N, C-alpha and C positions, 0 to 999 in steps of 0.2 A: 723813318725806314717803313718801306710799304707794307700792305697787308700779306702777301706775300710768303713776304721777306719772315715776318711775324709768327706766322704761320709755319712755315718749310725748316726754319731754319734758326738755329745760335749758336752759341759756344757749349759744345762736347754734346747737344740734343738736338732731336729736332720734333715737333708736334702734328703727328697728322692728323688734317683737318676732315671732320665728320664728311661734311659738305661733297667735299671733291672726293674722299675718298669711295664716297657711295657713287657719284657722279664718272668716275672713271678707272676704280677699280685701283686694289691693293699695289702691283705692278707700277703702273703710272705713276699712282701715289708718290712711291718710296723714290723711282727714280728723276720725279721732278724736285725731292727735296734734297736727294744726292746732289742736281745740278745746280740746286739754288747755294748748295754748300761750296759746292766749287767756286760760285760766280763769288761769293762773300771771302772766300781765301786765296780769290786770283787779285792780281797786281792792278789788272786792269780798271777802266774806270766804269762806274753801274751802267749795263744796260748794253757794254760790249760783248764781243763775241768772246767765250771763253773755251779751250782747249780740254778736251774729256776723250775719254778713251773707253771701249770696253771689261778689258782688263780690269781696270779701277773699280769703276762701277759694280761688276760680278761681285767682287770681292767684298766690295762695302753692303753690296746689298743681298749677297747669295743667290743672286739671279742668273738663269745662264746666257749665253749670248744674246739666243734667238728672243726668250721673252722682254730681254732688255730693248733689243730693235724694236720689236713690237707695239713698249709701252713707249718711246721716243717718236714712232710714228704717228700711235695716237694724240701725244700731247702736238704735236706739229700740225694733223690735223683739224685738233681742236682750237689751233690757232694761240696755243698757250708758250708754245718757245719757236723760233727758228734754228734751222738745223742746215750747217755748211759740211757734206763729207770729204774730208781729203782725203784719207785709204783708208786701207781696210778697217782698222780697229781706231780711226783716231778721226774725231769728227769735232764743229766748231758748234758751240750754241750761243741762242741770247734768249736771254727769258724774258718774257713777253709779260714785265709786271702788269702791269694796266688791265691787261687782257686777265689776267688771273683774277685780279681784285676785281673786275668787274663780273668775269663769270663766279665768284662768290657770292659777291654782294645780289645777283640777279635772283640766287637761288635761296638767298637768305633773304629778300623781300617777297618773292613766290610764296615762301612756307608759310612767313608772317601772318599775308595775306588770306590764305586758305585757314590759318588758323583763326585769325577774328571772324573769319564767314561761319569756322565752328561755333565759335562761341557765342556769336549773332544767333545762330539757328536753335542755341543747344536753348537761352534766354527767353525764346520765343516760344521754344515746347514747354519750357516750363511755368510758361503764363499759368496762373488760377482758371479756370474757367469759373466763371459766375455766370449761376441759373439767370432765365431770367423771373420776372415776376409776370403776372396774368395779361396786367396793362401793356404792358413790353411785349407780348405776345399778340394781343389783339390788334394794338398799330402796327405792326410788321405782318401778320395779314390783311390788313386793311390795303397797308403800302403796296403788297406783292397782286393785292386785287384777287385774292384766293377767299373763299367762305371761310368765317370765321369757327376756328375751332381750336379757339386757343384754349380753353378751359378741358376740352377734352386731350388732347394735347398734352398741357402743363400736369394734368391726374394722371396719364400713362406713364411721363416720364418721370414724375415723383417718385410715382411707386416703384419705379426700376433705378430710383439715385442718381438721377442723369445719367444713366450707360447706355452707351450704345453695343450690344452684347455684353463683354466685358469689359470693354474698355469704355474709358470718362468719356462724355462728352465734349467736343472740342470747340463746336460753332453753333449758336443754338438756330442762330437763323441760317446756317445750310440744312441743318434737320427741321426744322420750320417752313421750309423750299419744296424739302423733300416729302415730310408730313403732306401736304396742299397737293402737291402731285399725287399720291397713290389715293387719297381721298378721294378726288376729284375722279379716278377709275373706279376706285371700289364702289361708290354712288353710284353709277352705270348697273350695277348691278343690286343693287338695294331694289327689295319690293314695296310698291308703293301701300299695299297694307299690310296688315298683320298677321302673319303666318308663323306660328309657332314651334312647325317643324325646323323652318329654316332658321329662328332662334335658337333651336339647340341646337343646329346643324355649326351654327358659329359661338356657341357658346363658349369657348376655351379661346378665343380672340377677343380679348377685352376692349382691345382698339375699337373691331369691328362692329362689335357688339353697342358700343355708346355710338358708333356712328349709324348705327340700326335704328337704336332708338332716339337720338336727335333727330333721324329723319321721318319717323315715325310722327314724332313733334309736329314738324311742320306740315306734315300731310292731314294732320287735323287730329291725333290720336294723344290720350291722356293715358298712364300707370294707373292699373285699380290692381289691390291686392284684398282677396280672399285667404281665409285658412287653409280651405281645400284644394283651392285651382294653383295659388300664391299667387306673383304677380304676372296680370297680364296685359293689354294694349285694347281701350276702346275709343273709339269716336269719339269725342267731347258733344256733349248736345245740349 
């Protein structure tokens, strides 16, 4: 027995297939089920045309004639049945079982593929983030030909729990590239001398403060601490 017969008809009951119901609506599904039932009880050979009439279909489905005609037209346009109209309320129908089976299986295959992609994406999203060590960061800064700020970046994100805002970091390499770009732009605005006012101005931005101190080191400065002045920076002698 074909898929369509299994799904739509049997002795005393029929199963409304969810896939077809969703795609063609309840009226067309009911009519298709009735047409297949008529075919089952017909003495004709399978896939021959069987005689149907609107009055019987209306009694069996409680649908009015107008809705039945609309449903039959839809089934015909979808190439699920072939129809020959004989007179006002009588018509011949041939159920195109192969087309119905293909109609159902194609939709099922599409849904399975979509589900497979969703599952794959879900696995990728759930993949646990593994933070880099300082050596990995150093190697990556070297690879992208950026100034080595591996220690500064590591300390910064370590203090943040390797989060960007409220969200966990997904790719540390992407964050390293962004860090290098921002750092390059920020350094264009760093003074080459120790400026205590500038230091106070950026004191709440730990990342920029670290960059400024590293910049001063490269310019020949070293930190100096005193109880009265705190930490200041002086040129190495």
